[in-house]
ZAMITOR-569179 format. One record per residue (C-alpha): residue number from 1; x negated, y negated, z negated. Coordinates in Angstrom, 3 decimals. Layout:
<NUM, <X, Y, Z>>
...
END
This chain:
<1, <-6.886, -10.787, -12.005>>
<2, <-5.389, -13.772, -13.720>>
<3, <-1.661, -14.116, -14.268>>
<4, <-1.337, -17.104, -11.927>>
<5, <-2.882, -15.258, -8.956>>
<6, <-0.801, -12.157, -9.613>>
<7, <2.412, -14.183, -9.751>>
<8, <1.537, -15.927, -6.484>>
<9, <0.821, -12.543, -4.870>>
<10, <4.100, -11.074, -6.108>>
<11, <6.012, -14.172, -5.014>>
<12, <4.495, -13.801, -1.549>>
<13, <5.937, -10.263, -1.382>>
<14, <9.507, -11.611, -1.720>>
<15, <11.531, -11.429, 1.492>>
<16, <12.169, -15.176, 1.598>>
<17, <10.201, -17.743, 3.609>>
<18, <10.607, -20.430, 0.931>>
<19, <9.094, -18.094, -1.658>>
<20, <6.224, -17.156, 0.668>>
<21, <5.495, -20.826, 1.338>>
<22, <5.577, -21.587, -2.387>>
<23, <3.177, -18.699, -3.076>>
<24, <0.690, -20.110, -0.585>>
<25, <1.076, -23.605, -2.038>>
<26, <0.467, -22.178, -5.527>>
<27, <-2.758, -20.558, -4.346>>
<28, <-3.913, -23.725, -2.619>>
<29, <-3.135, -25.890, -5.641>>
<30, <-0.437, -27.923, -3.910>>
<31, <2.234, -26.626, -6.293>>
<32, <2.018, -25.905, -10.000>>
<33, <3.771, -23.019, -11.677>>
<34, <5.790, -25.492, -13.745>>
<35, <6.965, -27.271, -10.582>>
<36, <7.866, -23.955, -8.987>>
<37, <9.833, -22.883, -12.063>>
<38, <11.795, -26.131, -11.998>>
<39, <12.907, -25.445, -8.411>>
<40, <16.301, -23.703, -8.611>>
<41, <15.665, -21.748, -5.396>>
<42, <12.333, -20.364, -6.652>>
<43, <13.195, -19.793, -10.299>>
<44, <15.049, -16.462, -9.835>>
<45, <12.193, -15.120, -7.703>>
<46, <9.601, -16.183, -10.271>>
<47, <11.592, -14.570, -13.090>>
<48, <11.693, -11.299, -11.154>>
<49, <7.961, -11.551, -10.412>>
<50, <7.151, -12.129, -14.083>>
<51, <9.201, -9.067, -15.059>>
<52, <7.443, -7.003, -12.412>>
<53, <4.053, -8.279, -13.609>>
<54, <4.825, -7.134, -17.166>>
<55, <5.981, -3.695, -16.006>>
<56, <3.212, -2.981, -13.536>>
<57, <0.560, -5.491, -12.477>>
<58, <-0.336, -5.440, -8.780>>
<59, <-3.537, -3.845, -7.562>>
<60, <-6.369, -6.321, -8.123>>
<61, <-7.871, -5.628, -4.692>>
<62, <-4.600, -6.616, -3.014>>
<63, <-4.422, -9.792, -5.084>>
<64, <-8.041, -10.646, -4.193>>
<65, <-7.359, -10.097, -0.497>>
<66, <-4.271, -12.312, -0.714>>
<67, <-6.236, -15.045, -2.485>>
<68, <-9.052, -14.889, 0.056>>
<69, <-6.622, -15.043, 2.953>>
<70, <-4.643, -18.042, 1.716>>
<71, <-6.777, -20.108, -0.649>>
<72, <-8.191, -22.189, 2.201>>
<73, <-5.538, -21.562, 4.854>>
<74, <-4.319, -24.689, 6.558>>
END
C-alpha cells in the first residue's frame, strides 16, 4: 500500500472524531496531507501515525478494506 493510504488508515484508528473525519476526507480527496499537517489539532495525530508507519506498517488487507469502504462514501 502507498504511504498516503496507510496514513489515512492509521489516522482513522485514532480515538478522535476529528481525526476520523480527516482520514475519510483524505481518502476522498477533500483534504490534502499538507492541509492536514497544517491543522494544529491533526498534526500531533499525524506525527504519531507517521512514527507508527515507520515502525510497523498496517496490514495491507485492512488498508484496502478501509479504502474501499470510504473512498466513495458520502
